[in-house]
C-alpha positions as CSV (number, residue, x, y, z in Angstrom):
1,M,-4.5,-6.6,-5.8
2,R,-1.5,-8.3,-7.4
3,V,0.9,-10.0,-5.1
4,A,3.7,-10.0,-8.0
5,S,4.1,-8.3,-11.2
6,F,6.7,-8.7,-14.2
7,K,7.3,-6.7,-17.1
8,V,8.5,-8.8,-20.4
9,M,10.3,-6.7,-22.9
10,G,10.9,-7.8,-26.3
11,T,13.7,-6.8,-28.4
12,D,11.6,-4.6,-30.7
13,G,10.2,-2.6,-28.0
14,K,7.3,-5.0,-27.5
15,Q,5.9,-5.7,-24.0
16,A,4.0,-8.2,-21.9
17,D,2.9,-8.0,-18.4
18,V,2.7,-11.0,-16.2
19,S,0.4,-10.6,-13.3
20,V,-0.3,-13.0,-10.0
21,I,-3.5,-12.2,-8.4
22,P,-5.2,-14.1,-5.3
23,L,-9.0,-13.8,-5.1
24,P,-11.3,-15.4,-2.4
25,G,-13.4,-18.5,-3.3
26,D,-13.8,-19.6,-7.0
27,A,-13.7,-15.9,-8.4
28,G,-16.6,-16.9,-10.9
29,G,-15.0,-19.7,-12.1
30,D,-13.2,-20.8,-15.3
31,F,-15.9,-20.5,-17.8
32,S,-16.7,-16.8,-16.7
33,N,-13.1,-15.5,-16.8
34,V,-12.1,-17.1,-19.7
35,N,-14.8,-15.6,-21.7
36,R,-13.8,-12.2,-19.8
37,W,-10.3,-12.9,-21.3
38,R,-11.7,-13.6,-24.4
39,G,-13.5,-10.3,-24.7
40,Q,-10.3,-8.4,-23.9
41,V,-8.8,-9.6,-27.2
42,S,-12.1,-9.3,-29.2
43,L,-13.1,-13.1,-29.4
44,P,-16.5,-14.3,-29.1
45,P,-17.4,-16.3,-26.1
46,V,-17.3,-20.2,-25.9
47,S,-19.7,-22.8,-24.4
48,E,-18.7,-25.1,-21.8
49,D,-17.9,-27.8,-24.1
50,E,-15.7,-25.4,-26.2
51,L,-14.1,-24.6,-23.1
52,K,-12.9,-27.9,-22.1
53,K,-11.3,-28.2,-25.9
54,L,-9.2,-25.0,-25.2
55,A,-7.5,-26.4,-21.8
56,Q,-3.9,-27.0,-22.1
57,S,-2.4,-29.1,-19.3
58,V,0.1,-27.6,-17.5
59,E,2.1,-28.3,-14.1
60,L,1.5,-25.4,-11.3
61,A,3.3,-25.7,-8.0
62,G,3.6,-29.5,-8.4
63,Q,0.1,-30.0,-9.3
64,P,-2.1,-30.3,-12.8
65,A,-3.5,-27.1,-14.0
66,D,-5.3,-25.8,-17.5
67,L,-3.9,-23.0,-19.2
68,Y,-6.0,-20.9,-21.6
69,E,-4.6,-18.9,-24.6
70,Q,-6.5,-16.6,-26.1
71,D,-4.9,-14.7,-29.5
72,G,-7.0,-11.8,-30.6
73,K,-6.9,-7.9,-30.8
74,N,-6.8,-5.4,-28.0
75,P,-9.5,-2.4,-28.1
76,A,-6.6,-0.7,-30.0
77,G,-6.8,-3.0,-32.8
78,E,-3.4,-4.5,-31.7
79,P,-2.5,-7.9,-31.9
80,T,-2.6,-9.2,-28.2
81,R,-2.5,-12.8,-26.7
82,I,-3.4,-13.9,-23.1
83,L,-2.0,-16.9,-21.4
84,A,-3.8,-17.4,-18.0
85,V,-4.3,-20.3,-15.3
86,I,-6.5,-20.4,-12.2
87,Q,-5.5,-22.8,-9.6
88,R,-7.7,-22.8,-6.6
89,R,-6.3,-23.9,-3.2
90,D,-7.5,-23.2,0.5
91,G,-10.2,-21.3,-0.5
92,M,-8.5,-19.0,-2.7
93,A,-8.4,-18.7,-6.5
94,W,-4.6,-17.9,-7.7
95,F,-4.6,-16.3,-11.3
96,F,-1.3,-16.4,-13.0
97,K,-1.6,-14.5,-16.2
98,M,0.7,-13.2,-19.2
99,T,-1.1,-10.5,-21.1
100,G,0.7,-8.4,-24.3
101,D,2.0,-8.2,-27.8
102,S,1.1,-11.5,-29.6
103,Q,4.2,-12.6,-31.3
104,L,6.3,-11.8,-27.8
105,V,3.8,-13.8,-25.6
106,A,4.0,-16.6,-28.0
107,D,7.8,-16.4,-27.9
108,E,7.6,-16.5,-24.1
109,K,5.0,-19.4,-23.6
110,S,7.7,-22.0,-22.7
111,N,9.2,-19.4,-20.1
112,F,5.5,-19.0,-18.8
113,V,4.9,-22.8,-18.4
114,E,8.7,-23.1,-16.6
115,F,7.7,-20.4,-14.1
116,L,4.4,-21.8,-13.4
117,K,6.6,-25.0,-12.6
118,S,8.7,-23.2,-10.4
119,I,6.1,-21.8,-8.1
120,Q,5.9,-23.4,-4.3
121,F,3.3,-23.0,-1.8
122,T,3.9,-23.0,1.8
123,A,0.4,-23.3,3.8
124,G,0.1,-21.0,6.8
125,E,3.2,-19.8,7.1
126,P,5.6,-17.2,5.7
127,V,7.4,-18.7,2.9
128,N,10.8,-17.0,3.6
129,S,11.8,-14.2,5.7
130,S,14.7,-13.3,3.6
131,P,13.8,-14.4,0.2
132,P,16.8,-15.0,-2.7
133,S,18.2,-11.8,-4.3
134,S,16.6,-13.4,-7.5
135,S,13.2,-13.3,-6.0
136,P,11.0,-9.9,-6.7
137,F,10.2,-9.8,-2.8
138,A,14.0,-9.6,-2.0
139,G,14.5,-7.5,1.3
140,G,11.1,-8.2,2.7
141,S,9.0,-10.9,4.2
142,L,5.9,-12.4,2.2
143,P,2.7,-12.9,3.8
144,A,0.8,-16.1,5.0
145,G,0.4,-18.5,2.3
146,H,2.2,-16.8,-0.4
147,P,3.7,-19.0,-3.1
148,D,7.5,-18.7,-3.2
149,I,8.0,-16.9,-6.6
150,S,11.9,-17.0,-6.6
151,A,12.2,-17.8,-10.4
152,V,12.6,-15.1,-12.8
153,P,11.4,-15.9,-16.6
154,S,14.2,-15.4,-19.0
155,G,14.0,-12.1,-20.5
156,A,11.6,-10.9,-17.7
157,A,12.6,-8.2,-15.5
158,P,10.9,-8.3,-11.9
159,D,9.1,-5.5,-11.1
160,I,6.8,-5.0,-8.1
161,A,3.3,-3.5,-9.0
162,P,3.1,-0.1,-7.2
163,T,0.3,0.1,-4.3
164,A,-2.1,2.5,-5.4
165,G,-3.2,5.4,-2.8
166,R,-6.4,5.3,-1.5
167,P,-8.7,8.1,-2.7
168,K,-9.7,11.0,-0.7
169,W,-13.1,10.5,0.8
170,N,-15.7,12.4,3.0
171,V,-16.7,9.4,5.2
172,P,-20.4,9.4,6.3
173,G,-21.2,9.6,10.2
174,G,-22.0,6.5,11.5
175,W,-19.6,4.5,9.3
176,K,-16.8,2.7,11.3
177,E,-13.8,1.8,9.7
178,V,-12.4,-1.5,10.4
179,P,-9.6,-3.5,8.8
180,G,-10.4,-4.5,5.2
181,G,-7.7,-7.4,4.9
182,Q,-5.6,-8.0,1.9
183,F,-8.0,-7.6,-1.0
184,L,-9.6,-4.2,0.3
185,A,-8.5,-0.6,0.1
186,A,-11.1,0.0,2.8
187,K,-14.0,-1.5,4.9
188,F,-16.8,0.2,6.8
189,L,-19.5,-1.0,9.1
190,V,-22.6,0.4,9.3
191,T,-25.4,-0.2,12.1
192,G,-28.9,0.5,11.3
193,D,-32.4,1.3,13.4
194,G,-33.2,-1.9,15.1
195,G,-29.7,-3.2,15.0
196,G,-29.5,-4.1,11.4
197,Q,-26.2,-4.2,9.7
198,A,-24.3,-3.6,6.3
199,A,-21.0,-3.4,5.2
200,V,-19.2,-0.9,2.7
201,N,-16.1,-2.6,1.0
202,V,-13.6,-0.7,-1.4
203,S,-11.5,-2.4,-3.8
204,S,-9.3,-1.6,-6.8
205,S,-7.8,-3.8,-10.0
206,A,-5.6,-2.7,-12.7
207,G,-7.2,-1.7,-16.0
208,N,-10.7,-2.1,-16.0
209,G,-10.9,-4.8,-13.7
210,G,-12.7,-7.4,-15.9
211,G,-15.5,-5.1,-17.2
212,V,-18.9,-3.8,-15.7
213,A,-20.5,-6.8,-16.6
214,A,-18.3,-9.4,-15.1
215,N,-18.6,-7.4,-12.0
216,V,-22.3,-7.0,-11.7
217,N,-22.8,-10.6,-12.2
218,R,-20.1,-11.4,-9.4
219,W,-22.2,-9.4,-7.1
220,R,-25.6,-10.9,-8.3
221,K,-24.0,-14.3,-7.5
222,Q,-23.0,-13.0,-3.8
223,L,-26.7,-12.6,-3.6
224,G,-27.9,-16.0,-5.0
225,L,-28.9,-14.3,-8.2
226,G,-28.3,-15.7,-11.9
227,E,-26.2,-13.8,-14.5
228,L,-27.4,-11.1,-16.8
229,S,-26.2,-10.2,-20.0
230,G,-26.8,-7.9,-22.9
231,D,-30.3,-6.0,-22.6
232,E,-30.7,-7.4,-19.0
233,L,-27.8,-6.1,-18.0
234,A,-28.0,-2.6,-19.4
235,K,-31.5,-2.3,-17.8
236,M,-30.0,-3.0,-14.1
237,V,-27.3,-0.2,-14.2
238,R,-27.2,3.5,-14.6
239,P,-24.2,5.9,-14.8
240,I,-23.7,8.5,-12.1
241,T,-21.5,11.7,-12.2
242,T,-18.6,11.7,-9.9
243,T,-15.7,14.3,-9.1
244,S,-13.6,12.2,-12.0
245,G,-16.2,11.7,-14.3
246,Q,-18.8,9.1,-14.9
247,A,-19.2,5.8,-13.0
248,T,-21.7,2.9,-13.2
249,L,-24.2,2.3,-10.4
250,V,-26.1,-1.0,-9.8
251,E,-28.7,-2.4,-7.3
252,M,-30.2,-5.5,-6.5
253,S,-31.8,-7.7,-3.9
254,G,-31.7,-11.4,-3.0
255,T,-30.0,-13.8,-0.5
256,D,-26.8,-13.6,1.1
257,A,-25.2,-16.6,-0.1
258,R,-23.2,-16.7,3.1
259,S,-25.7,-16.4,5.7
260,G,-28.7,-17.5,4.0
261,Q,-30.5,-14.2,5.0
262,P,-32.1,-11.8,2.6
263,A,-30.1,-9.0,1.9
264,S,-29.6,-5.9,-0.4
265,L,-26.7,-4.4,-2.5
266,V,-25.4,-1.1,-3.9
267,G,-22.4,-1.3,-5.9
268,A,-20.6,1.1,-8.1
269,I,-17.7,0.9,-10.5
270,V,-15.4,4.0,-10.9
271,L,-12.8,3.7,-13.7
272,Q,-9.7,6.0,-13.6
273,P,-6.6,5.8,-16.1
274,G,-5.2,2.3,-15.7
275,Q,-7.4,1.1,-12.5
276,A,-10.7,0.8,-11.6
277,W,-12.4,1.2,-8.2
278,F,-15.1,-1.0,-6.7
279,Y,-17.9,0.3,-4.0
280,K,-20.0,-2.1,-2.4
281,L,-22.7,-1.4,0.1
282,M,-24.3,-4.9,1.3
283,G,-26.7,-5.9,3.9
284,D,-30.1,-6.1,5.1
285,A,-32.6,-4.3,3.1
286,P,-33.7,-1.4,5.6
287,T,-30.3,-0.5,6.4
288,V,-28.8,-0.5,3.0
289,G,-31.9,1.5,1.8
290,A,-31.4,4.0,4.6
291,Q,-27.5,4.1,3.7
292,K,-27.8,4.5,-0.2
293,E,-27.9,8.1,-0.2
294,A,-24.8,8.7,1.7
295,F,-23.4,6.0,0.0
296,T,-24.0,7.2,-3.3
297,A,-22.5,10.8,-2.0
298,F,-19.5,9.0,-0.8
299,V,-18.7,7.7,-4.2
300,R,-19.5,10.8,-6.1
301,E,-17.2,12.8,-3.9
302,A,-14.1,10.4,-3.9
303,Q,-11.0,12.1,-5.2
304,Y,-8.5,10.1,-7.0
């Protein structure tokens, strides 16, 4: 899901990662994302009022933005710092994030802020069919609406993130594959009895993709449902066995936030080394119910 990726190398072998990721809509809002990042460095969640105090004013692509800095420890107990900015424009949320060794990220903060200032967006048009040699995209054209990332922070070596290959699937009969767009690895349309419809979306993200809780709550919002946490969330999900180990399955029903129509959703999260895969079946309740078994088998049998 990244459109750009940089690796920052310290003199003592310490590293940091810089990512640029666009997501449609508001992508859950600053509050949920900041608390998700805090969880990644073993910090407790903050309240809405506390969030305002954490925001640091920076400039991104000529517009003001808020930078959130979280300093704690990763799951391995190593000092880790996160610098992150979210900017929303033209129906998209753009995430600019640096994560890595706490001291290295602190040392590179000024470079990260200058990098944010260097970004330029050209709405609706490819930025440059021949990016400058300093650009990490040199030698290829950029997608429409892509920011022009031609500045490389001091000490950072441009490194394009590799595109992960799709898993091998046994696609159920009656599923019609259609173009999935920029953010999906695959998309299938399903027509049920009586003309009902549902869609299967498959996407992936680096690491754990934000974790089970954040993604289940993201799906709940798509059905007009409130967020859950703790015991309530644990009751909703169940483990399933796949060809590559355990996965998490969740089911829910509500109202499609886009169409205003009743809808059901079955989602699965499959964690692989360094990558999370997300499967979502969503549509009218009868069609989703009829396809639930085929969808679950599709997830179980995927080979990575």
